[in-house]
N, C-alpha and C positions, 0 to 999 in steps of 0.2 A: 528377089531381085535377080536378074540374069547376070551371068558372068561378064558380059560386055559392059553392063553398067558399072559393076564393081571395078573393072579394069580402067574405065574412063575416069571415075572418081579418084582412083589411086594415082593415075598419071597427072591429074590436075593438082592433087595435093603435092605430089613430088615436084612439080614445076613451080608451085608457090613456094615450097621450101627452098629450091635452088635460087629463085629470084630474091627471096628474102636474105639468103646468105650473101648473095653478090651485093645487094644494097647495103648490108651491114658492113662488109669489108671496105666498100668504097667510103662510107661515112667514117669508118675508123681511120682509113688512110688520110682523108681530108682533115680530120681532127688532129692527127699527128703532125701534119704539115703546118697547120695553124699554130700548134703549140711551139714548134720550132721557130716559126716566124716571130711569135710573141716573145720567145726567149731572146732572140737576137735583138729585138727592139728594146726590150727590157735591159739587156746588157749595155746597149748604146746610151740609153738614158741614164743608167747608173754612172757610166764613164763621164758624161757630161756633168752630172751633179757633183761628182767627186772633184772634177776640175774646178768648177765654180766654188766649191767649199774651200779648196786650197787657195784659190785667188782671194776669197774673202779673209781667210786666216792670215795670209801675207799682208794684206792691207791693214788689218787690225794690229798686227804686230809692228808695222811701220808707222802707224799713227801715234802722235805724241799723246801723253796722258791728258785727259781733259781736266781743267781746274775744278776744284771742289765747288759744288753749287752752294749758293748762299742758303742759310737756314730759312725756311718758309713757315710762317705762322700757320697753325692748323686752321682749317676752315670753320666758321662758326657752326655750332650744332643747330640744326633746324628741328624744332619740336612743333608738331601740329596738334592743336587743341580744337576739338570739335565745339561748335557753338551750342548754346543752350537750346533745347528743343522748343519750337514754337507750338504752343497748345492753343487750339481755337475751339471754343465751345459754342455751338449753335443751339439755341432753344427753338424747337419747332412745335407749333401748336398741333396737338394730336386730336383735339375734338373732345376729349373726355377729361378736361381739367377741373371739373368739380363745380363749375359756375351754376349748374342747374340746382344744386342743393343750397346755394346761398339765398334763394328767394323765398324761403319760407320753411325750409328744413324739411319739407315733405318729399317722400320718395314714392311716386306714383307708379 
């Protein structure tokens, strides 16, 4: 290979490395910004949920105690019993039921 070809290939590889590095840093920067944005949204949601929880706890504390529920009889137990199997016997004529031997006892 001539020196010119080697130089061209080396320059192309160097350019690809530079472009890859630039793309990687931009991707990392975008990922970091997204993480910060997600953290802010998470913190806002946690604040809302904490406020709602405090409101529910205050409402529960202010609510008078409920009267005791009357005793309820337990539900009847359901037991499933399988029905007896239905057995059907079909007799089919096969053609060699022995009626040939009944006419004289000879076997030709």
